[in-house]
C-alpha positions as CSV (number, residue, x, y, z in Angstrom):
1,M,-31.6,-10.6,3.9
2,K,-31.2,-12.1,7.7
3,Y,-29.2,-14.8,8.7
4,E,-27.6,-16.4,12.2
5,I,-24.0,-17.2,13.1
6,K,-24.0,-20.3,16.5
7,K,-20.3,-20.4,17.6
8,F,-19.3,-23.8,19.3
9,K,-16.9,-24.2,22.2
10,D,-14.2,-25.7,19.7
11,G,-14.4,-21.9,17.7
12,Q,-16.3,-23.6,14.8
13,V,-18.6,-21.2,13.1
14,A,-21.9,-22.0,11.3
15,A,-24.7,-20.0,9.6
16,K,-28.0,-20.4,9.0
17,I,-30.3,-18.7,6.5
18,K,-33.3,-17.0,8.2
19,E,-34.9,-14.7,5.2
20,H,-34.1,-15.3,1.7
21,G,-33.3,-12.3,-1.6
22,N,-29.8,-11.1,-2.2
23,L,-26.6,-11.4,0.2
24,D,-25.2,-8.1,1.0
25,I,-22.7,-8.6,4.6
26,K,-21.0,-5.6,6.4
27,I,-18.4,-6.9,9.0
28,R,-15.1,-5.0,10.5
29,G,-13.0,-8.0,8.6
30,N,-10.2,-7.5,10.9
31,S,-9.9,-10.9,12.3
32,Y,-9.8,-15.0,10.8
33,E,-13.0,-15.1,12.4
34,D,-14.9,-12.8,10.9
35,L,-13.5,-14.1,7.5
36,F,-14.9,-17.5,8.3
37,S,-18.4,-16.4,9.8
38,V,-18.8,-14.6,6.3
39,A,-17.8,-17.7,4.4
40,S,-20.1,-20.0,6.3
41,I,-23.0,-17.8,5.4
42,K,-21.8,-17.7,1.7
43,E,-21.8,-21.0,1.6
44,A,-25.6,-21.1,3.0
45,W,-27.0,-19.0,0.9
46,D,-25.0,-20.4,-2.1
47,S,-26.6,-23.9,-1.2
48,E,-30.3,-21.8,-2.0
49,N,-29.5,-19.6,-4.4
50,S,-26.6,-20.7,-6.9
51,E,-29.3,-21.4,-9.7
52,N,-31.4,-17.9,-9.0
53,K,-28.9,-15.3,-11.4
54,N,-31.5,-12.6,-10.3
55,L,-30.0,-12.4,-6.6
56,I,-26.4,-10.5,-6.0
57,S,-24.2,-11.1,-3.4
58,K,-22.5,-7.8,-2.0
59,L,-19.6,-8.0,1.1
60,T,-18.1,-4.8,2.6
61,I,-15.2,-5.2,4.7
62,F,-14.6,-1.8,6.6
63,C,-11.0,-3.0,7.9
64,L,-9.4,-5.5,6.0
65,I,-7.0,-8.0,8.5
66,G,-3.2,-8.1,6.8
67,Q,-3.8,-4.9,4.8
68,R,-0.3,-3.7,5.8
69,S,1.4,-7.3,5.0
70,D,1.0,-6.2,0.8
71,R,4.2,-7.9,-0.2
72,R,6.5,-10.6,0.5
73,F,8.6,-8.9,2.7
74,N,11.7,-11.5,3.5
75,K,12.7,-14.6,1.6
76,S,10.8,-17.4,3.1
77,E,8.2,-15.6,4.3
78,S,4.5,-15.5,3.9
79,F,2.8,-13.1,1.5
80,D,0.2,-12.5,3.9
81,L,-2.4,-10.2,2.5
82,K,-1.9,-12.9,-0.7
83,V,-3.4,-15.5,1.7
84,I,-6.2,-13.4,3.1
85,C,-7.3,-12.3,-0.6
86,N,-7.3,-16.1,-2.0
87,F,-9.4,-16.8,0.8
88,I,-11.8,-13.9,0.1
89,N,-11.8,-14.8,-3.8
90,T,-12.9,-18.4,-3.1
91,M,-16.7,-17.1,-1.8
92,N,-17.1,-15.7,-5.1
93,F,-19.0,-12.4,-4.1
94,D,-20.3,-10.4,-7.3
95,K,-18.6,-7.8,-5.4
96,V,-16.8,-6.5,-2.6
97,F,-16.4,-2.9,-1.0
98,I,-13.2,-2.3,0.6
99,L,-13.2,1.3,2.8
100,H,-10.4,3.2,2.6
101,P,-7.4,0.1,1.9
102,H,-3.7,0.7,3.0
103,S,-2.9,0.2,-0.6
104,N,-4.3,-1.0,-4.2
105,I,-2.6,-4.2,-3.7
106,C,-5.7,-5.0,-2.2
107,L,-7.7,-4.1,-4.6
108,A,-5.5,-6.0,-7.2
109,L,-5.7,-8.9,-4.9
110,I,-9.6,-9.4,-5.1
111,N,-11.7,-10.1,-7.2
112,N,-14.7,-7.9,-8.3
113,S,-13.5,-5.3,-5.4
114,E,-13.9,-1.5,-4.8
115,K,-12.6,0.8,-2.8
116,I,-14.9,2.9,-0.7
117,S,-13.6,6.5,-0.2
118,H,-12.5,7.7,3.2
119,L,-13.0,11.4,2.0
120,S,-16.0,12.3,4.1
121,F,-14.6,11.3,7.4
122,V,-11.8,13.2,6.7
123,E,-14.4,16.5,5.5
124,K,-16.1,16.3,8.7
125,A,-13.0,16.1,11.0
126,F,-11.6,19.1,8.6
127,N,-14.7,20.9,9.7
128,K,-15.0,20.3,12.8
129,I,-11.3,22.1,13.8
130,G,-12.6,24.6,11.4
131,N,-9.8,24.9,8.1
132,P,-6.8,23.3,9.4
133,I,-3.3,23.0,7.6
134,L,-3.6,18.7,6.1
135,I,-0.2,17.4,7.0
136,S,1.2,14.5,5.2
137,P,3.0,12.3,7.3
138,D,5.3,10.4,4.7
139,A,6.0,10.3,1.0
140,G,3.8,7.3,0.7
141,A,0.6,9.4,2.1
142,Y,1.0,12.5,0.1
143,K,-0.6,11.7,-3.0
144,S,-3.4,10.6,-1.5
145,T,-3.5,13.8,1.0
146,H,-3.0,16.1,-1.9
147,S,-6.0,14.9,-2.9
148,I,-7.9,15.3,-0.2
149,S,-6.5,18.7,-0.1
150,E,-7.4,19.7,-3.3
151,F,-11.1,18.6,-2.6
152,L,-11.2,20.6,0.9
153,N,-9.7,23.7,-0.9
154,A,-7.1,23.1,2.1
155,D,-3.4,24.0,2.6
156,L,-1.1,20.8,2.3
157,V,2.4,20.5,4.1
158,A,4.5,17.5,3.6
159,S,6.6,16.1,5.8
160,N,9.0,13.1,5.7
161,K,10.8,10.1,7.9
162,V,13.8,8.8,8.0
163,R,15.7,6.5,10.6
164,I,18.8,7.1,12.3
165,D,19.9,4.6,14.4
166,G,16.5,3.4,14.7
167,V,15.0,6.8,15.8
168,P,12.7,8.5,13.5
169,K,14.1,11.9,12.4
170,I,11.1,13.8,11.0
171,S,11.4,16.8,8.0
172,I,8.4,19.1,7.7
173,Q,8.4,21.0,3.9
174,G,6.3,24.0,5.1
175,D,5.5,26.6,7.6
176,V,3.1,25.5,10.3
177,R,3.7,28.4,12.9
178,N,0.5,29.5,14.8
179,K,-1.6,27.3,12.8
180,E,-3.5,24.2,13.4
181,C,-2.8,20.8,11.9
182,L,-4.5,17.8,11.0
183,I,-2.1,14.9,10.2
184,V,-4.1,12.4,7.5
185,D,-3.4,8.7,7.4
186,D,-5.1,5.5,6.5
187,L,-4.4,3.5,9.9
188,A,-2.7,3.5,13.5
189,D,-1.5,0.5,14.9
190,G,0.5,2.1,18.2
191,G,0.8,5.7,16.7
192,R,4.4,5.9,17.7
193,T,5.1,7.8,14.4
194,F,2.4,10.2,15.2
195,K,3.6,11.3,17.8
196,F,7.0,12.2,17.2
197,L,5.3,14.1,14.0
198,A,2.9,15.8,16.2
199,E,5.9,16.4,18.1
200,E,8.1,18.4,16.0
201,L,5.0,20.1,13.9
202,K,4.8,21.9,18.2
203,K,8.8,22.7,17.9
204,Q,8.1,24.4,14.6
205,G,5.0,26.3,16.1
206,A,1.4,24.4,15.2
207,V,-1.0,25.8,17.8
208,K,-2.4,22.4,18.1
209,V,-2.0,19.1,16.4
210,F,-5.0,16.8,15.7
211,L,-4.8,13.2,14.0
212,Y,-7.4,11.7,11.9
213,V,-6.7,7.6,10.9
214,T,-9.5,5.9,9.3
215,H,-8.9,2.8,10.7
216,G,-8.1,2.9,14.6
217,Q,-6.2,0.6,16.3
218,F,-4.3,2.1,18.8
219,N,-2.9,-0.8,20.7
220,Y,-1.0,0.5,22.8
221,G,-3.7,3.3,24.5
222,F,-3.1,6.8,24.4
223,E,-1.0,8.2,27.1
224,D,2.3,8.9,24.9
225,L,-0.1,10.5,22.1
226,K,-1.4,12.7,24.7
227,E,1.9,14.2,25.1
228,S,1.7,15.9,21.7
229,I,-1.5,15.1,19.7
230,D,-4.9,17.4,21.2
231,L,-7.3,15.1,19.1
232,I,-7.9,11.9,17.6
233,Y,-10.3,11.3,15.1
234,C,-11.1,8.1,13.3
235,T,-14.2,5.6,12.4
236,N,-15.1,2.6,14.2
237,S,-13.7,0.3,11.5
238,Y,-11.3,-1.7,13.8
239,R,-13.4,-1.5,17.0
240,D,-15.2,1.0,19.4
241,I,-13.5,3.0,21.6
242,D,-14.7,5.1,24.8
243,D,-11.9,7.2,25.3
244,S,-13.1,11.6,25.5
245,F,-9.5,11.9,23.7
246,V,-11.0,10.2,20.2
247,E,-14.0,11.1,18.5
248,Q,-15.2,8.3,16.1
249,F,-17.3,8.4,13.2
250,K,-19.8,5.3,13.5
251,I,-20.0,3.0,10.4
252,L,-21.2,-0.2,12.1
């Protein structure tokens, strides 16, 4: 099924269906414009196919906007992820796929949703490095990283982070001396916590430290990260990165 999107000077987006059939949209999904474009496409598609029960509509979002705002953090503040998911639900897709969501709250809030696993991408990074120790960066990531370590038959070391006077304090719960390490997590905005974790791993004897995140935002650049991390692996779910410090797995 083919379609086109027009964008007007005032920011309005409009869609036109060019070829009819099942609807299968794949987007980064990390901007409100992405979602409005999808809503326009779906509305145009529905106008032609609302009575045709043999056709199905699918939406794949590779990096869902607002996924870290998965609760109401303070009284009287908006629950941003709920707002976003409610908007997605108004489109009434038959199936919505989300790549490696930050939490299962996304799946609970979006109708007919299903997680796309990031396991194959971690496996690619793992094999390129050559059997590194997997590092879980915090308690929240441990369950997921433990499952990956079992699949890859890899050693796993947990770490924990607390803040003392606003400064992260990292504890490493295992032996990393003379080892290569791969930190595994879902996303990186600035990556400051990964920098501190990599520093601590090297203080404890790690030879090299690599980072894998599915969603690589890195909104503050890489200069600080290069001081302690040897290479970053990520998908291009959020954006394309042109830097030899980052190896991307292309999905879009």
